[in-house]
PLY file of the C-alpha trace (Angstrom):
ply
format ascii 1.0
element vertex 641
property float x
property float y
property float z
element edge 640
property int vertex1
property int vertex2
end_header
156.63 157.21 144.54
153.13 156.56 143.15
154.21 152.99 142.51
155.79 152.55 145.94
152.97 154.06 147.99
149.82 153.59 145.90
150.78 150.85 143.45
150.28 153.13 140.40
152.92 152.37 137.75
151.46 154.30 134.81
153.99 157.13 135.16
157.01 154.86 135.55
159.33 154.66 132.55
158.77 151.23 130.90
162.54 150.78 130.53
163.07 151.41 134.24
160.32 148.95 135.07
162.02 146.36 132.82
165.26 146.89 134.73
163.46 146.28 138.03
161.93 143.16 136.49
165.32 141.81 135.38
166.59 142.00 138.96
163.43 140.54 140.47
162.54 143.82 142.18
159.05 144.40 140.78
157.56 143.25 144.08
158.72 146.60 145.47
156.37 148.35 143.03
153.47 145.96 143.73
151.67 146.75 146.95
152.10 143.70 149.17
152.79 142.58 152.71
155.95 144.66 152.87
154.00 147.86 152.18
151.23 146.93 154.62
153.86 146.19 157.28
155.58 149.55 156.72
152.19 151.26 156.86
151.35 149.50 160.16
154.72 150.41 161.68
154.39 154.07 160.67
150.75 154.33 161.75
151.42 152.49 164.99
154.39 154.72 165.77
152.33 157.84 165.09
149.54 156.63 167.38
152.03 155.77 170.14
153.37 159.32 169.92
149.79 160.44 170.51
149.85 158.27 173.68
147.11 155.91 172.60
146.75 152.60 174.41
147.76 149.33 172.77
144.13 148.22 172.42
143.14 151.48 170.71
146.14 151.26 168.37
145.08 147.75 167.35
141.50 148.91 166.79
142.66 151.91 164.75
144.82 149.69 162.56
141.90 147.30 162.00
139.86 150.24 160.72
142.53 151.94 158.61
144.14 148.90 156.94
141.03 148.21 154.78
141.12 151.85 153.68
144.77 151.47 152.62
143.92 148.23 150.78
141.14 149.98 148.85
143.29 153.04 148.19
146.00 150.91 146.56
143.61 149.02 144.26
143.01 145.82 146.26
145.31 143.64 144.16
145.64 139.97 145.25
148.93 140.61 147.05
147.64 143.55 149.10
144.34 141.74 149.77
146.30 138.83 151.19
148.45 141.10 153.34
145.50 143.18 154.52
143.39 140.17 155.50
146.32 138.53 157.31
147.06 141.78 159.17
143.45 142.27 160.30
143.06 138.62 161.35
146.39 138.79 163.18
145.31 141.93 165.07
141.98 140.32 166.01
143.70 137.13 167.17
146.28 139.13 169.15
143.53 141.15 170.82
141.72 137.92 171.79
144.96 136.27 172.90
144.62 133.47 170.32
147.39 134.33 167.87
149.22 131.11 166.90
151.35 131.28 163.78
151.35 132.78 160.32
150.24 129.59 158.58
146.76 129.86 160.10
146.47 133.47 158.98
147.76 132.64 155.49
145.28 129.78 155.07
142.39 131.93 156.29
143.34 134.73 153.87
143.49 132.26 150.96
140.05 130.84 151.83
138.55 134.33 152.12
139.94 135.58 148.80
139.06 132.43 146.84
135.58 132.37 148.34
135.11 135.89 146.98
136.57 135.07 143.53
137.93 131.57 142.75
139.56 132.88 139.57
142.17 134.66 141.69
143.86 131.26 141.79
144.95 131.82 138.18
146.53 135.20 138.99
150.33 135.33 138.96
150.22 138.00 141.66
148.07 135.74 143.86
150.34 132.74 143.38
153.56 134.64 144.03
152.15 136.43 147.07
150.96 133.28 148.81
153.87 131.05 147.81
156.50 133.60 148.88
154.70 134.25 152.17
154.49 130.50 152.81
158.20 130.20 152.00
159.07 132.99 154.44
157.06 131.39 157.23
158.55 127.94 156.67
162.04 128.87 155.48
163.27 131.85 157.46
163.45 130.19 160.93
165.60 127.20 159.83
167.83 129.37 157.65
168.29 131.83 160.49
169.31 128.98 162.83
172.15 128.14 160.48
173.55 131.64 160.86
175.52 133.09 163.79
173.49 134.36 166.72
174.19 138.07 166.86
172.58 141.17 168.27
172.33 144.69 166.90
173.26 145.46 163.32
174.92 142.07 162.75
171.79 140.27 163.90
169.60 142.50 161.73
171.78 141.71 158.71
171.50 137.99 159.41
167.72 138.32 159.67
167.65 140.20 156.37
169.86 137.57 154.71
167.58 134.75 155.88
164.48 136.54 154.56
166.13 137.35 151.22
167.47 133.83 150.66
164.16 132.20 151.59
162.22 134.53 149.29
164.61 133.90 146.39
164.52 130.12 146.83
160.75 129.85 147.00
160.00 132.36 144.22
162.57 130.88 141.82
160.34 128.22 140.15
157.47 130.65 139.57
159.90 133.29 138.31
161.31 131.06 135.59
157.88 129.55 134.85
156.24 132.91 134.16
159.13 135.22 133.27
161.84 132.83 131.91
164.67 134.80 133.44
166.73 134.87 136.59
169.48 137.38 137.33
172.35 136.10 139.44
172.61 139.54 141.03
168.97 139.41 142.14
169.91 138.18 145.62
172.37 141.04 146.16
169.96 143.60 144.69
167.14 142.48 146.98
169.46 142.38 150.00
170.61 145.97 149.47
167.73 147.77 147.80
164.64 146.29 149.46
165.43 147.63 152.96
166.73 150.91 151.52
163.58 151.51 149.48
161.14 150.09 152.03
162.50 151.69 155.21
164.02 154.91 153.86
162.51 156.05 150.56
158.94 154.83 151.05
158.50 156.31 154.56
159.90 159.66 153.37
157.48 159.68 150.44
154.57 158.69 152.65
155.34 161.42 155.18
155.61 163.96 152.33
152.21 162.83 151.06
150.59 163.15 154.49
152.37 166.43 155.26
151.44 168.22 152.03
147.91 169.37 153.10
149.36 170.81 156.34
152.81 172.15 155.40
153.56 172.23 151.68
157.04 173.67 152.15
158.17 170.78 154.37
156.50 168.28 152.07
158.43 169.68 149.10
161.73 169.36 150.95
161.00 165.72 151.77
159.88 165.11 148.20
163.15 166.56 146.91
165.06 164.20 149.20
163.03 161.25 147.90
163.87 162.29 144.32
167.59 162.22 145.12
167.30 158.84 146.82
165.28 157.46 143.92
167.94 158.67 141.50
170.52 156.69 143.48
168.26 153.65 143.35
167.77 153.92 139.58
171.53 154.33 139.12
172.24 151.14 141.08
169.47 149.21 139.31
170.75 150.38 135.92
174.28 149.16 136.68
173.18 145.77 138.02
170.50 145.10 135.39
172.91 145.77 132.52
175.36 143.08 133.65
173.98 140.82 130.91
176.45 138.02 131.60
174.74 137.43 134.96
171.25 137.17 133.47
170.18 133.59 132.76
167.36 132.59 130.40
165.30 129.52 131.29
162.87 127.57 129.14
159.40 127.38 130.68
159.49 124.28 132.89
156.65 121.80 133.19
154.21 121.91 136.09
155.57 118.61 137.41
158.99 120.25 137.64
157.57 123.19 139.62
155.72 120.81 141.96
158.83 118.63 142.45
161.00 121.66 143.23
158.50 123.00 145.77
158.16 119.60 147.44
161.91 119.13 147.82
162.43 122.72 149.01
159.82 122.54 151.76
161.08 119.11 152.82
164.52 120.71 153.07
163.14 123.55 155.19
161.43 121.01 157.44
164.63 119.01 157.83
166.74 122.09 158.56
164.29 123.14 161.23
165.20 119.99 163.17
168.94 120.66 163.09
170.71 122.48 165.86
172.91 125.41 164.72
176.57 124.68 164.19
178.06 127.18 166.65
181.54 126.91 168.07
180.27 127.81 171.52
177.74 125.01 171.61
180.16 122.44 170.17
182.92 123.21 172.60
180.47 123.28 175.49
178.68 120.03 174.76
181.66 118.47 172.98
179.25 117.10 170.36
178.37 117.87 166.76
174.74 118.35 165.61
174.54 114.70 164.59
175.44 113.51 168.09
179.08 112.50 167.40
181.69 113.03 170.09
184.46 115.48 169.23
187.84 114.30 170.35
189.22 117.81 170.68
187.38 120.94 171.81
187.24 123.75 169.26
189.22 126.84 170.33
187.30 130.07 170.43
187.60 133.71 171.27
185.91 135.21 174.29
182.85 135.93 172.16
182.43 132.25 171.28
183.40 132.55 167.59
186.06 130.29 166.14
189.07 132.19 164.80
189.35 131.51 161.08
193.10 131.85 161.18
193.64 129.34 164.01
195.14 126.23 162.53
193.96 124.03 165.40
190.32 124.96 164.75
190.34 123.67 161.20
191.15 120.01 161.88
188.44 119.44 164.53
185.91 121.21 162.31
186.82 118.92 159.42
186.34 115.94 161.71
182.92 117.25 162.64
181.95 117.67 158.99
183.21 114.21 157.99
181.25 112.63 160.84
178.23 114.86 160.31
177.69 114.18 156.59
176.95 110.41 156.77
174.36 111.00 159.48
172.43 113.46 157.30
171.83 111.48 154.15
168.37 113.00 153.85
169.87 116.49 153.74
172.35 115.43 151.07
169.59 113.73 149.08
167.28 116.74 149.18
170.07 119.15 148.26
171.26 116.89 145.43
167.69 116.56 144.17
167.23 120.33 144.07
170.53 120.82 142.23
169.58 118.12 139.72
166.19 119.74 139.11
167.79 123.16 138.56
170.34 121.68 136.13
167.57 119.90 134.21
165.51 123.10 134.02
168.44 125.02 132.56
169.35 122.30 130.03
166.05 120.52 129.29
167.01 119.62 125.70
170.56 118.53 126.42
170.02 115.05 124.93
167.41 116.02 122.31
168.84 115.61 118.78
165.70 116.62 116.91
165.44 119.98 115.11
162.56 122.44 114.99
161.77 125.03 112.31
159.06 127.47 113.44
157.35 130.16 111.39
156.27 132.58 114.08
152.92 134.34 114.12
154.04 138.00 114.14
151.13 139.46 112.25
151.87 141.17 108.94
155.60 140.44 108.94
158.17 137.67 108.82
159.98 135.76 111.53
161.25 132.19 111.75
163.12 130.40 114.54
165.31 127.34 113.94
166.74 125.05 116.58
169.33 122.72 115.09
170.08 119.14 116.23
173.20 120.48 117.95
171.18 122.91 120.06
172.10 126.05 118.08
169.51 128.73 117.35
168.95 130.77 114.19
166.43 133.60 113.92
165.39 134.83 110.48
163.82 138.31 110.72
161.81 139.56 113.68
158.58 141.03 112.36
157.56 144.56 113.19
154.45 146.47 114.15
153.76 149.09 111.52
152.71 152.58 112.60
150.79 155.08 110.53
151.05 158.12 112.78
151.37 161.42 110.95
153.61 164.31 112.06
151.93 166.13 114.92
150.10 163.03 116.17
152.77 161.94 118.62
150.36 162.72 121.47
148.28 159.73 120.37
151.14 157.31 121.06
150.81 155.21 124.21
153.47 155.40 126.89
154.24 151.69 126.38
152.93 150.91 122.87
152.51 147.37 121.60
155.61 146.24 119.75
155.75 142.73 118.34
159.43 142.27 119.18
159.03 143.21 122.83
155.61 141.63 123.36
155.81 138.52 121.15
159.18 137.57 119.65
161.48 138.16 122.65
159.11 136.55 125.21
158.63 133.56 122.89
162.40 133.08 122.45
162.84 133.20 126.22
159.92 130.81 126.74
161.69 128.36 124.40
164.90 128.72 126.40
166.93 130.48 123.69
169.96 131.57 125.70
171.75 133.06 122.67
171.29 133.34 118.92
174.13 131.76 116.99
173.00 133.50 113.78
170.55 136.36 113.32
169.55 136.58 109.66
168.10 139.87 108.38
166.64 139.11 104.96
166.26 142.83 104.14
165.74 146.11 105.95
162.00 146.76 105.65
160.31 147.59 108.95
157.96 144.59 108.94
161.06 142.37 109.06
163.39 144.26 111.42
161.44 146.42 113.86
160.95 143.48 116.22
164.69 142.73 116.22
165.57 145.74 118.37
164.07 144.09 121.43
165.74 140.78 120.53
169.22 142.31 120.23
168.74 144.11 123.56
167.38 141.04 125.34
169.37 138.04 124.05
173.08 137.67 123.20
173.71 137.39 119.44
176.92 135.84 118.10
176.66 136.91 114.43
174.37 138.86 112.10
173.90 138.11 108.39
172.22 140.72 106.20
171.94 141.62 102.54
174.85 144.10 102.66
172.86 147.27 101.91
171.63 150.24 103.92
168.38 152.15 103.92
167.57 155.66 105.13
165.18 154.70 107.90
164.91 155.35 111.63
164.31 151.64 112.27
167.43 150.70 110.31
169.60 153.26 112.09
168.41 152.16 115.53
168.89 148.45 114.82
172.32 148.81 113.24
173.45 151.10 116.05
172.42 148.48 118.62
174.29 145.76 116.71
177.46 147.83 116.42
177.34 148.98 120.06
176.96 145.36 121.18
180.05 144.40 119.17
178.18 141.78 117.12
180.00 140.76 113.90
178.14 141.67 110.69
178.44 139.53 107.57
177.02 140.04 104.08
177.05 136.57 102.43
176.64 136.22 98.67
175.30 133.65 96.24
177.31 130.44 96.42
178.36 130.86 100.05
177.68 127.87 102.31
177.78 127.57 106.09
177.75 124.41 108.17
176.05 125.36 111.43
176.51 121.95 113.01
176.96 118.36 111.88
173.44 118.12 110.41
172.65 121.72 109.43
173.79 123.45 106.24
172.78 126.87 104.93
173.28 127.73 101.26
173.01 131.34 100.07
171.20 131.78 96.71
170.85 135.58 96.47
172.03 138.36 96.17
174.78 137.66 93.61
178.36 138.75 94.06
179.24 142.10 92.49
182.29 144.21 91.71
181.03 147.13 93.79
182.89 147.85 97.01
181.51 149.23 100.24
177.95 149.20 101.53
175.42 150.30 98.90
172.26 152.24 99.63
168.98 150.65 98.55
165.70 152.40 99.34
163.76 149.52 97.73
164.84 146.44 99.62
162.58 143.64 98.38
164.65 142.52 95.39
167.84 142.66 97.46
166.50 140.15 99.97
168.83 137.49 101.30
167.59 134.17 99.81
168.78 130.90 101.34
168.03 127.23 101.77
168.28 125.46 105.12
169.03 121.73 105.12
168.62 119.60 108.25
168.73 115.80 108.15
168.31 115.96 104.37
165.11 118.06 104.57
165.22 121.49 102.91
163.47 124.77 103.68
163.55 127.81 101.38
163.50 131.38 102.72
163.29 134.04 100.01
162.40 137.25 101.84
160.25 139.55 99.70
161.67 138.95 96.21
159.28 139.20 93.26
158.85 137.14 90.10
161.59 138.90 88.16
164.17 138.17 90.83
162.82 134.62 91.14
163.60 134.04 87.45
167.05 135.58 87.90
167.80 133.23 90.83
166.66 130.18 88.82
168.78 131.23 85.82
171.82 131.92 88.01
171.75 128.54 89.69
170.83 126.66 86.54
173.93 128.08 84.83
176.04 127.21 87.86
174.77 123.64 87.83
175.37 123.29 84.09
178.88 124.71 84.43
179.71 122.25 87.19
178.36 119.28 85.25
177.89 116.13 87.33
179.09 117.87 90.48
176.50 120.60 90.06
173.67 118.13 89.51
174.78 116.21 92.58
174.63 119.39 94.73
171.38 120.58 93.19
169.34 122.37 95.89
165.87 121.58 94.50
163.42 120.16 95.34
162.62 121.54 98.80
160.21 120.32 101.43
158.83 123.66 102.64
158.99 127.17 101.21
157.99 130.45 102.79
155.79 132.34 100.34
157.77 135.32 99.07
156.54 138.75 100.11
153.78 137.28 102.31
152.01 135.85 99.28
151.95 139.03 97.19
150.37 138.66 93.74
153.66 139.46 92.01
155.71 136.80 93.79
155.88 132.98 94.06
155.31 132.52 90.35
154.64 129.33 88.37
158.29 128.97 87.35
159.45 129.38 90.96
157.10 126.67 92.21
157.96 124.37 89.31
161.71 124.73 89.94
161.56 124.05 93.69
158.65 121.56 93.64
157.79 122.12 97.34
155.70 119.70 99.38
154.35 122.54 101.51
154.28 126.32 101.77
153.86 128.76 104.67
152.30 132.22 104.33
153.40 134.64 107.07
150.54 137.14 107.08
148.48 139.18 109.50
144.78 138.61 110.08
142.58 140.94 108.01
145.64 142.69 106.57
144.89 145.57 104.20
147.22 144.18 101.49
145.01 141.19 100.68
147.88 138.76 101.40
148.08 135.98 100.43
146.62 136.87 97.05
144.08 134.45 95.49
146.33 134.08 92.43
149.17 132.85 94.64
146.85 130.47 96.46
145.78 129.03 93.11
149.38 128.56 91.98
150.30 126.81 95.22
147.30 124.51 94.90
148.13 123.62 91.30
151.71 122.85 92.35
150.34 120.22 94.73
151.78 121.89 97.86
149.93 122.07 101.15
149.51 125.60 102.51
149.75 126.82 106.10
148.91 130.40 107.10
149.93 132.15 110.31
146.74 134.25 110.31
144.49 131.19 110.46
146.75 128.35 111.65
148.95 130.32 114.04
152.60 129.43 114.43
153.65 126.68 112.02
156.23 124.30 113.49
158.12 121.49 111.79
160.01 118.89 113.80
162.82 117.06 112.04
164.52 113.81 112.97
166.70 111.52 110.83
163.57 109.50 110.07
160.67 111.93 109.67
159.50 115.52 109.12
156.38 116.24 111.19
154.18 119.33 111.57
152.11 120.93 114.30
150.77 124.42 114.97
150.25 126.70 117.97
0 1
1 2
2 3
3 4
4 5
5 6
6 7
7 8
8 9
9 10
10 11
11 12
12 13
13 14
14 15
15 16
16 17
17 18
18 19
19 20
20 21
21 22
22 23
23 24
24 25
25 26
26 27
27 28
28 29
29 30
30 31
31 32
32 33
33 34
34 35
35 36
36 37
37 38
38 39
39 40
40 41
41 42
42 43
43 44
44 45
45 46
46 47
47 48
48 49
49 50
50 51
51 52
52 53
53 54
54 55
55 56
56 57
57 58
58 59
59 60
60 61
61 62
62 63
63 64
64 65
65 66
66 67
67 68
68 69
69 70
70 71
71 72
72 73
73 74
74 75
75 76
76 77
77 78
78 79
79 80
80 81
81 82
82 83
83 84
84 85
85 86
86 87
87 88
88 89
89 90
90 91
91 92
92 93
93 94
94 95
95 96
96 97
97 98
98 99
99 100
100 101
101 102
102 103
103 104
104 105
105 106
106 107
107 108
108 109
109 110
110 111
111 112
112 113
113 114
114 115
115 116
116 117
117 118
118 119
119 120
120 121
121 122
122 123
123 124
124 125
125 126
126 127
127 128
128 129
129 130
130 131
131 132
132 133
133 134
134 135
135 136
136 137
137 138
138 139
139 140
140 141
141 142
142 143
143 144
144 145
145 146
146 147
147 148
148 149
149 150
150 151
151 152
152 153
153 154
154 155
155 156
156 157
157 158
158 159
159 160
160 161
161 162
162 163
163 164
164 165
165 166
166 167
167 168
168 169
169 170
170 171
171 172
172 173
173 174
174 175
175 176
176 177
177 178
178 179
179 180
180 181
181 182
182 183
183 184
184 185
185 186
186 187
187 188
188 189
189 190
190 191
191 192
192 193
193 194
194 195
195 196
196 197
197 198
198 199
199 200
200 201
201 202
202 203
203 204
204 205
205 206
206 207
207 208
208 209
209 210
210 211
211 212
212 213
213 214
214 215
215 216
216 217
217 218
218 219
219 220
220 221
221 222
222 223
223 224
224 225
225 226
226 227
227 228
228 229
229 230
230 231
231 232
232 233
233 234
234 235
235 236
236 237
237 238
238 239
239 240
240 241
241 242
242 243
243 244
244 245
245 246
246 247
247 248
248 249
249 250
250 251
251 252
252 253
253 254
254 255
255 256
256 257
257 258
258 259
259 260
260 261
261 262
262 263
263 264
264 265
265 266
266 267
267 268
268 269
269 270
270 271
271 272
272 273
273 274
274 275
275 276
276 277
277 278
278 279
279 280
280 281
281 282
282 283
283 284
284 285
285 286
286 287
287 288
288 289
289 290
290 291
291 292
292 293
293 294
294 295
295 296
296 297
297 298
298 299
299 300
300 301
301 302
302 303
303 304
304 305
305 306
306 307
307 308
308 309
309 310
310 311
311 312
312 313
313 314
314 315
315 316
316 317
317 318
318 319
319 320
320 321
321 322
322 323
323 324
324 325
325 326
326 327
327 328
328 329
329 330
330 331
331 332
332 333
333 334
334 335
335 336
336 337
337 338
338 339
339 340
340 341
341 342
342 343
343 344
344 345
345 346
346 347
347 348
348 349
349 350
350 351
351 352
352 353
353 354
354 355
355 356
356 357
357 358
358 359
359 360
360 361
361 362
362 363
363 364
364 365
365 366
366 367
367 368
368 369
369 370
370 371
371 372
372 373
373 374
374 375
375 376
376 377
377 378
378 379
379 380
380 381
381 382
382 383
383 384
384 385
385 386
386 387
387 388
388 389
389 390
390 391
391 392
392 393
393 394
394 395
395 396
396 397
397 398
398 399
399 400
400 401
401 402
402 403
403 404
404 405
405 406
406 407
407 408
408 409
409 410
410 411
411 412
412 413
413 414
414 415
415 416
416 417
417 418
418 419
419 420
420 421
421 422
422 423
423 424
424 425
425 426
426 427
427 428
428 429
429 430
430 431
431 432
432 433
433 434
434 435
435 436
436 437
437 438
438 439
439 440
440 441
441 442
442 443
443 444
444 445
445 446
446 447
447 448
448 449
449 450
450 451
451 452
452 453
453 454
454 455
455 456
456 457
457 458
458 459
459 460
460 461
461 462
462 463
463 464
464 465
465 466
466 467
467 468
468 469
469 470
470 471
471 472
472 473
473 474
474 475
475 476
476 477
477 478
478 479
479 480
480 481
481 482
482 483
483 484
484 485
485 486
486 487
487 488
488 489
489 490
490 491
491 492
492 493
493 494
494 495
495 496
496 497
497 498
498 499
499 500
500 501
501 502
502 503
503 504
504 505
505 506
506 507
507 508
508 509
509 510
510 511
511 512
512 513
513 514
514 515
515 516
516 517
517 518
518 519
519 520
520 521
521 522
522 523
523 524
524 525
525 526
526 527
527 528
528 529
529 530
530 531
531 532
532 533
533 534
534 535
535 536
536 537
537 538
538 539
539 540
540 541
541 542
542 543
543 544
544 545
545 546
546 547
547 548
548 549
549 550
550 551
551 552
552 553
553 554
554 555
555 556
556 557
557 558
558 559
559 560
560 561
561 562
562 563
563 564
564 565
565 566
566 567
567 568
568 569
569 570
570 571
571 572
572 573
573 574
574 575
575 576
576 577
577 578
578 579
579 580
580 581
581 582
582 583
583 584
584 585
585 586
586 587
587 588
588 589
589 590
590 591
591 592
592 593
593 594
594 595
595 596
596 597
597 598
598 599
599 600
600 601
601 602
602 603
603 604
604 605
605 606
606 607
607 608
608 609
609 610
610 611
611 612
612 613
613 614
614 615
615 616
616 617
617 618
618 619
619 620
620 621
621 622
622 623
623 624
624 625
625 626
626 627
627 628
628 629
629 630
630 631
631 632
632 633
633 634
634 635
635 636
636 637
637 638
638 639
639 640
C-alpha cells in the first residue's frame, strides 16, 4: 500500500517486485497519471459530497495536486501527471482546454526547463511516450471496436487503453528490460483496474480515516490485505508461466525510432477509417473503403451480425476482399511492424560468427560463448562473496547486491540469450556458482555439466535444488569425452579422469576437481581450467601425453595443443599456471578473471612474469573489463567492454 499510494517500495519483497516487473505491472507501483487521476476522482467526489461548486472544486484540486506530487517524491512520471492535471484544470476554468497533446508538450517543456537531464530518465521516457501513445492510439483503436454502453462499453474502453499502452511501451520495454511477457496484456487488463479502482481507493480511505476513526481504518486495511493477497496470488501464477516470457536482445536506437514511426503512422491511418459495424454497412450498403455491397448484411435488432448466420459470412468476406486492396498503406504499415518485431527477436539469424566473452564479474569466473549455430554456453556464473559472521544478519540489506542477479542475468538478457544449451559448472566454489542461481531462475537451461562431486555448502544445496526442481539434466563428463555442439564447435574434456568409484563423491576442496576443457570453434582453441593448481596441471599434461603416445599417429593428429587463448587458472594464483603448463599449451593470449583491488593479490606477479616469458598477451577483467573474442572462418579478433 505504501508503493501504491506514496510510491515507497522499500518494504516490498524484491521477489514480488520482480514478478510485477515480469508482467509489466511495475507502473502500478510507480506514482503516475493513473494515481493522480484516482486522487482527483476521489478528492473531487469528496468535495461534491460537501456541496462545493465546480469552480471551487477545480481550485481545490489545483492547490492539493502539488501537495500530492511532493508527498509521493516528485518522480518524473508524477511530475508529468501533476503538471498536466493543473494545466488542464486552468485551461478548463478559462474555457480554453483543447486536447491532451498541448498539455503533454507543456509538461515536457516545464520539466526539461527545470532539469534537462530528466530526458535520460527511463521513468521520464516511459511516462511521456505511453501518455502520447494513449492520446494518439486509444481513439482509433476504440473506433475499431463495437459501440456499446454500460459494462460492455467500459470493457471496450479498457481494452483500447491496454492495447495502446502495450503497443507504445513495447520498444522501450525490450530496450531497457530485455523481456516481454505474453500474458502482460491480460494481466494489465485484469489487474490494473482492480488495483487502481478497488485496492488503492480502499487503502487511501484507510489512510485518511486513521486519525479520525482507527477502528474503521483497521477494518479497511484488513480488507486491503486480503485483496492484495489475491493480487499477489494471481501475479505469482502468471509470472511463473516461463514459457510465455520472451527474452529480447537490446535493439538499436534506429530500430526503436522506426517502430515508433510506423506505429504512430498506423494510429494516424486508423483514425481516418470508419468503424466496420454491421449496422452502418447495411444502412449505407457500403464498406469503409467505399465499395458497394451487393447484398445487405443480416443483423439482429441490436445491429450486431449473428456469427452463426451463414448468409452473413459471404457478404463479409466480399467486403474484406474488396477492402484490402484499397488499404495498401494499412497493410504496408502492419507488415513493417511485424517485420521489425521479427528482426528484433532474431537479430543474429544470419550471423555465422562466434563470440567468446570472459565476463567481468569481479573476483570470480564466468564466460559466455555464442557458437556459429546460435547456441549459447555459459561457463560458471561468478558470485559475490559475503563475510558476515553469525549474529550480523541485521547488517544485510533487504535487496543485497548479487552478481548473478545484477550483472550476469541482465547481461545474458541484453545479449538476447533466450536459453542456455549448456551450463558448465567447473567446480562448486561460491565465487563460481553463486551467480548461477539467478541464471537458472531467469533463463531456460537445457543441460548442466559439472565435475560430478558435491560439497557441503548452502550455495551448492540451493543451486542443485533449483536445477533438480527445474528438471534440467545433469551430466558429469570425464577426460576423453567430446561433444559437438554444432557444425563448427567442439568441446573436449581434459579433466577430471575417469575412476572406478560409483555414485557422487563428496569433495570439500574443489579446486583440483575442476572440470577442464578445450573449446574449438573454426579451428581456434580456448582452454578453460577452472581453479586447478600446478600439481594437477602436470597430471593433466602427463595423462594426455600418454594418451597421445598410445594412439600413435592418430593421437598426434588430434593433439589439442597449442591453444589460442587460455583462462589463467585460479584467477592467476601463484601456485597455478606454471611454466610447464604454458610451455605445453603455447597460448597466444591469456585472460585473468579477477576483481579490482582483490585481497588475494590476483593475478600474482610470478604468474604475470611466466605469461610474459611465454610470449602471450594478457587481458585482465579488473583493468580491461569484459574480454570478447569474435571468431570467423578467417580471423580471430578481440575487443573489450
